[in-house]
N, C-alpha and C positions, 0 to 999 in steps of 0.2 A: 446172778443171772447170766453174766457173760461166760462163766465157766460152763454152765448148762448149754448155752448156745454153741460154745466151742465143741463140747462133747457131741452134741447132735450133728453139727457140721462135719466133724471128723467121721462119725458113724455113717453119714450120708456119702462121704467120699469113699469110704471102704466098701459100702454097698454098691456104688456105681462101678468100682473096680471089679467086684464080684460079677456084676451083670455083664461088663465088657468081656471078662474072661469066659463067662458062660457062652457068649456068642461065638467065641473062638473054639471052645471045647465041645459044646453041645448046641450047635446052631438050631436044630429043630425044636428043642426045648425052649431055647431063648426066644426064638421067633414066636412060638405059641404064647410065651409069657409077655412078649411085646404087645400082642393083641391084633396082629394082622396075619392073614394067611401067607404061607411061603410063596405062593404063586403070584404075589403082587410086588414085582420088582420096583414099581414106582414108590411104594411105601419106603423102601430101603434107600432109594436114591434121594428121596426127600429127607430121610433121616440123616444121610451123609451131608446134605446141604446144610441142615440145621447144625450139625456137629461142626462143620467147617466154619460157619459163621461164629459159633461159640468159641472155636479155637482161635479166631482172630480177635474177638472182643475181650476174652478173659486176660490175655497177656497185656492188652492196652490198659485194662483196669489195674492190673498189677503194676504197670509202669506209673500210672497216675497216682496210685496209693503208696507204692513202695519205693519208687525211684529206679534209676537205671541199674543199680546193683542187684536188686531183687528181680527186676525184669530179666536180667541176664540169666539168673537161675531158672526162672520160669521158661525161658527159651530153651535152655538145656533140657529141661524136663519134657518140653513139647517136641523134642527131637524124636521121641518114641513114635509119633504119628507118621511122619514121612518114611521112617525106617520100616515101620509096619506096612505102610502102603506099598513100598518097593517090594517087600516080600510077597504081599498079596498079588501084585502084578505078575511077578515071575512064576508064582505057583498056580496061577489061574489063567494061563494062556497068553499073557501079555509078553512083550519082548523085554529082554534084559536092557536093551538100548533105552527103551522108554522108562523102565524102572530107574535106571541110573541117571538119565538126563533130566527127568522131572523130579522124582521122589528123593533119590540119593543126593542130588545137588541141593535140594531144599534142606535136607538134613545137614549137609555140610555148612550151608550158610547159617543155619540155626546154631550149630556147634561153634563156629568161629565167632559170630556176633555174641552169642551167649557167654562164651569164655572171656571175650574182651570186656563185656559189661560186668560180668560177675566177679572177675578177678582184677579188673582195672581200677 
């Protein structure tokens, strides 16, 4: 039973990776697939809020279940988010200063803390 659950969970992870990539590559198709009209920005700010809450909770669960070493690896993987956010800011009318001071600095903290925990 646990092998089946693992297979289903990994398939779910791969599917959500596909969905995320689709939002970057084909946003109109992805938006339609999400179920709200593109002219509803509140739906997407709410989605970001839920994703940020999840991004805070999941690593804490990893820490509780796997300890500091595994937590460090999870933090390194999570660095994708602030790096992506920085790119989104500078490519959508935001300032480089904001992208670096908020998002790149967050990425740097995640990398340093993640490496210390993962390799320490």
